[in-house]
N, C-alpha and C positions, 0 to 999 in steps of 0.2 A: 887273283892271276891276270894280270891288264891285259888291254886289246888293244896292239896297232891301229891304230885305224886314225882316215878322213872326215868329216862330215860334213857334208854340201848340203845349204836349209836353206829354199828357194821361202819365199816370204817368212825370212828372217824380222821383221819391222810388223805384225801382225800378232793382233794376241794371243791364239794356240802359243808361238813363240815364246814368247814371253811369259803369261801365267803356265805352262806343260814347261813345253819343252828344256828350256835354259833349264829351270830347277829340275825335271826328270834327270839330265845330263853332271848338274853337279851332283844331283846322291851318289851314281854313279863315279865319277869322279874319286866322294868320298871317297864310299864304298871300297876306293883302292880296285875299279872293274875298268877305269879309265885310269891316268897317271903324264909320264912323261912325253908318250910314242903320242899324242891323238895333237889332233888341230880341226876350229872346223870353220866354215867359212860361209857365210851369213850372205845372201841376196836376196835384193827389194828392189821398189823402182828409187828411193829418196836419195840424196848423195850423202850418205854416211862418211863418218870418217874411220876408222881404228879406234882412235879414240870415246867418240863419243858410244863405239856398239858395245867399247867393255865396260862404259856407262850405265845402258843399259841391261845387258845382263845384268852386271853385279846389282842393279835395283831388283833385277827379279829375285837374285835367293833369298832375300828379303830375311829370315832368322839365322836359313840352313846354316848359316856357314860360323868356324868355331870362331871366329876374329878376321879380322878386313884384311889380312895378309894373304889369306888359304882366296877366297875372293877376286883377291885379287891377279895372283899365278892365276890361277880356274880360269880364271876373265884375260890372261895372257895369251893362252890358245881363240880366242879367235879371230877371225877379220871377216874382215867388211869389202864386198864386190858392187856397188850400181849396177844395176841387171836390169835388158831390157827382155823381157823374155823369147820376143822375135827377130832379133840385134843379130848376125852370126860371131858380129866383131865382139861383140859381149862372152861370147864364148869362147871368144878365143883367149880373152885375159885370162876367160873365165883359168884356160885348163892352164894357160902360164903359174898364175897364181896356182893351181890346183901343183902341178912340178914342183913346184918352187919350194911348198910347206910338206907336201912328199919325202922330199929329199932333204930339206931342217929336223920333221921328227919320226924322219925313217918307219913313215907306215906301211909301206911295203905292197905300196902300190893295193892296198885295202879303200874301198871305198863307199861313207853310206851313200843315199841323195833321199831327204823328206822336200815332197812335192808338200806343203802347204800354206800353199795357191787350190783356187777356182779349178776344177777340171777340166775345161776345158784349155786349160792349160799346159794340162800334161803332158798329151800327147806332141805340143812341143816341143814342151825341155827330152822329152825321149829320140825323137826325133836329133834334136841339133846335138846332142851328149853321144850318139852316134857317130854324127855327120863331121865334129868337132874334135871328134879319138877322148875326149874325153874318158871315157865305156872302152877301157882298152885290153878288158880282158885281161888281165894282172893282175894278181894275189885277188881276195873278193867284192864283187860289186852285185850291190841289195838294193834297191829303191823301197822306198814304204809311200806309204798313199793316205793318202784320208777318207775319212770317207763325203760323200754320196760317192760311189763308180758307179753310178751314169746314173740316167732318173727316168731308168725304161730295161726291158732287155736290152731295145734294138741296140740302147743311146752307147750299153754296157760292153756290147760286142766291139760296138766301135773303136770305145777306147781301148780293151785289150786286145782285138788288133793294131790299135798305136804303139803300144808298152814291146804287144810281143817281139816287137822289128827291129829292137833293141836289146832288150832284158828276156828271160826266157824263166815259164810261171816259179820256177823254184827262185829267181829271185825276186819276184814282184812280195811286199809282205806289203797286203790289204787292210790298213790300221781300224778293227773292233776296241773304243777303250773298252767295253766292260770284259773283253775276249781277259783283259787284263787283273781284271780288279780279285782280290784274297777267296771270293766268296763263289763268284762265279766259279774257279780257280778249283776252289772243297768242295762240286759237284761230284769232281769226279772221285774224294778220298771219300765223300759220303757211298755214295753207291758203288765202288772197284774193292773199297778196304774193309765194305762192311757185310759180313755172311748172310748176315739179319735186310739185309737193304737187297742184297744182287738177287734172290731169290724170289724173292715176290715185289719186283722191279718189272710189271707186266701186270696186259693181260688181266689174271686171273686175278688178282690184286685189288691194285690199282681200278678206279671209282673213273679219275678223272686229276687233271692235273691245271696248278691257276697261275699261269703270271702275271705279273702288274708290271709297270714302267709307269709311281706316279708322280709327276710333281704339281708341286703348287705355285710355283709361279708361271707370268702369263707369257707369250710372245717378245715380252721387251724389249728390247735394239735389236731383233733379229728379225722382225715383220714383216721388212722384205728378203729374207729371201725364206720363211718361216710359209707364207701368201704362197712365193709358187710351192710348194713342199709338201708341206705338212703332215701329220702327227701318222700314217701311213708307211709315206719312206724314208720320213727323221728317224724312224722307234721300228716299227713290227718290220719291215723288206730287212733290218741289219741287226739290230741287239737282240727282236725276240726271239728273232728263227734261232738265230745262234744258239741263243739260250737253250730254243730247244730241240733244239740237233745233239747238247750233251745232254738234257735228260728223258731222248728218247733212244738213243748208240744203243745197238749192241757193247757187251765188252766186249775191245778190245786185246790179238792175241798179247799187246806188250805196251809199255807207256809210253813208244820212242813218239815222235810228230807223222811217221808213214799211217803204221795199223789204227793211230785215232784219229785220223785225217779220209782215212777209204774208211771205215764206220761211221763217221759226222756228214761225211758223200753220202750215203746209204740215204738218211737218214733220209737230204734235201731232196733226192730221186722217188721217193719213194711220198712225198710229200698226197697227200688224196687229190689230184685230181676234179673240184668240184662242181656240179654246172652251175649255169650263171641261176641257177632261181634259188640252188643252193644256195648263193653267194648271197643271194637276196637277202637272202631267211638266217645266214649265219654269219656275216658282215655288218657291223654298224659303226655311223659313223656320226661323230655331234657336233657342237661347233662350243663354247663357251656367253654365255649370256650375260649379264649385271649379276651381282651378288655380291654377300654380306658373310664371313665366319666370326667371328668373337673377336668382334668391333670396328671388322671391318670392313667396308663397301673396297671391290671392285668393278674398276667397265667392263664393257660384253667388250667378247675378240672386236668387233665389226667399229670399237669404236676404239684404237690398237694405235699408236704413229704406224705412218709406211701400209697400212691394208689396205688394200681398193675396196673400195667403198660395192656392197649387194657379194663382197665374198660368199663363196661355199667352199673356204678351204675346209680340214675334219681339223680342229683343235682337240679331237678324242678319237679312235680309232678301236672297237672292240671286236669279240668273236671268238672263233673255232678253230680250230688244227686237224688235221687227222694225221696221223701219217703209218701205215699203208702195210708193215710190217706181221711179221708171225708174234713178233715182242705183243706190239702197241693196236694192233688192227682195232678203230670200233675207241679205241681210249681218244673222249674229245678234250684237247688240248686248250684251254679259256684265255686268253690276252686283255689283257685291257691294256694303253697309254693313252694319260692327258696330259694337258694344260692346263692352271687354275682348278686342280682337284685338291682336296682336300690336306691331306699332308703328300713332304716330299719320303715315300718309297718307293726300292724297289727290292719282290720276295717273288718267292716260287713257294705254293704251295700244295704238301704232294694228298690227294685227298683217296683213303684204305677202302673198301669195299664192308658193309653192315658183318661182322660173324653173328651167325647162327645164332639162337636165340637157347638158351639152355637154362635162364633165367625171369622169364615171366614179362621184365622192364628192360625199357628201355636201355641201351645203352647208343656212348658218341662212340665217334665211328672215330680212330686213326688217322691224326692228319698230321704230315712233318710240313714245316715249313724251315724253309732256308728263308735268312734272313741281308740282302746285298748289299744296302747302304736304305736310309744314315749309320744306322746299326750293325753289324756283320758276327753270324752268327747260325743258331738252328735251334727250335725247337720237337717235343712231338708229345701229341697229345694221347693219353693210356687211356686204358680204362680200371679205378682202384672198386675198391668195400671203403662205402663207409666208416670208421671208427664208430662199435655200436651196437646193437644186442640182437643187432637185425639182420640181413646181410641187403644192404643195397647197394646199387653201383654208383660208383662218381668220379670226375673225369677228373682226368691230375694230369700237369704239366711237366714234361720235363726238359729242359734251357738249360741250355748256351749260345755265349758271350765272349766274345774278344774280349777280354782287357785293354784300356785306356793307356797301357804300355806296347802292348802289342803290337793294336794299332799306331800304336805312334813307330816301332819300331821297320812295319809290311812298307815297300816299294807302293809308292801312288801308282797307277794304272801302264801313265804312260813310263815310266824308269823298267820297271817289268819286260814291257817290252822295245824297251832301247838295247835290256839284257839279251830274249830274246835272238833277234836279231845280230848283235853282235856276236851271239854264238848258235848263228843262223839254224832258231831252232822257231817252226812260223807253225808251230801245234797251233798256239790262238792268235794266226790270222787266219783270216779272211782265204780260200780258194775260189779258187776260176768259178770252178764248176758248181762252187754254195754259193756263190752271185747270181750265177747264168742260173738252178733253181730253182733260187727265190724268185726275180725274176719274174718270170714269168708263170708261178701261180700269184704273181701282187701282178700283175700285169689285165689279169682280166677282172681283179681288185677293181684298180682303178679304169679301166671302161667303165665301169657300170652304173660308179660314183659317179665321173663324167659327163658318165649323162645324163646325172639325176633320173636314175632306178628303181633308188631309192631311199627314203628323205633325211637329209640333216638335221638329226633330237637338235635338240639341245636342251645344256642347263644348264643352271646356276650356277655360275662360281664356286669353289669349296667344297662341291659335293660333288662324289665320285665319276660323274659321268649323266649321261642318260639312262632312263626306265627302262627304254630298252635292249640295255646293256646286265641288264635285272631279269626283263623279258623272256634272255634269250636262256639264262644259265637255269631260267625257272622250269622250261618249257623239253631242259635235260635233267628237267628232280632232281635240280642241284640250288647251289644259290655263291655266292661269289664270304669263304670264309673272310677277308680282312675289308670291315666295313666302318674305316678310322668316323664317316661322319655323325656314326650312329650316339658320338662318340658329346660330337659338340651339339646333335638336333635335344639331348634330353637335358640339355643344360641350355638350352634356349638362344648356345651361343650361334646359332648355324639356320636362314632367311631363306 
């Protein structure tokens, strides 16, 4: 079933639009979710023509189209409007084009606005959408905004208030593209469709939870942005806490958006507020130094382009959260993220408590690992008996991965999120209460780090972070389960 709709993309000439948005819209078109009754208005400052815009869109599709005709038919739905977000006259021109295309494509006044621009423009755009009556209350009207949503609780509240003058909360879709990933959504299935997990998913059986967002690349060409953000704001305030909320939530009454969201919000509201002294012990920051792995040499963060001399920005953030609910009280949720780590990988590890010993020999803890990227799937370590005449315990691994065909046919994250917006499903987007609660906590950590009340540790490029993050887990009587750097060290490939 196709959706009649008019998309307006602010920032249509940007990298995100070309890499992600246009291909995702094409996949929806190819799958029949968009057909004849849709159009896309792209806006940016550049004075492009419709023909040039179409060529940009077609180029962005790569090998996705079945043939050139399909690509051209899709791109014919795209229109361009040169636009200055501060100029009221430009919004009048935008409204006229919107009305013209709405009639031509019979979009039934349904409108989706995607703000692929710097957050400081969000409020201005929202204000003009209302004052120039581009948002007119006819059909559905939905606003998609990219992260970051503010840089602190204060800025997030100001931004939210600006958007609220034009849009209701249920019309605002704050993207966290990790929530569109197949295996993040699969966490719901693992937890709530398997009775063997549902009844032991609590503090009585789980020893700790480990969340890793590892990147092997450095800051690349994002040095200017990253140096004003850092790992904590870039990854933990949004991605890591969103994943944590799915892991720690109670079972919702149903799988509809309101019931799921209610349980997620409870997790954010019950994040244990740690004292300054606890945060100093429990939150680790680091910055990568020069290093060599697998024959490749990498420079230090401070030697990357567009980095302020002597910058104190962290490229690694790790630590531990606690969720103060009956289900998970006192269970540590360890997290780490960083640039220039050993391997790229996002995974969640659930470490279960040790079983009571009746065999008089060591038994490994049961460990469930959910692989989110680059591979998708999960594994479960259990104990079995070693083959032979003696009774000797040995660990066994039950493993499952998506095959290449399944991954090739699965929706890309932005495709899934676009699809949800068209259907009015905000389950996989961040609600204001989630954003508010996460910033409330993260602001406290930021304040301590900005005051340099804790050391900025260094770690060699190619390792899995500073020694302090391993010491932290040791202080809790455990260790990181995923240590890919060991493989390289054992072979003399990590220096």
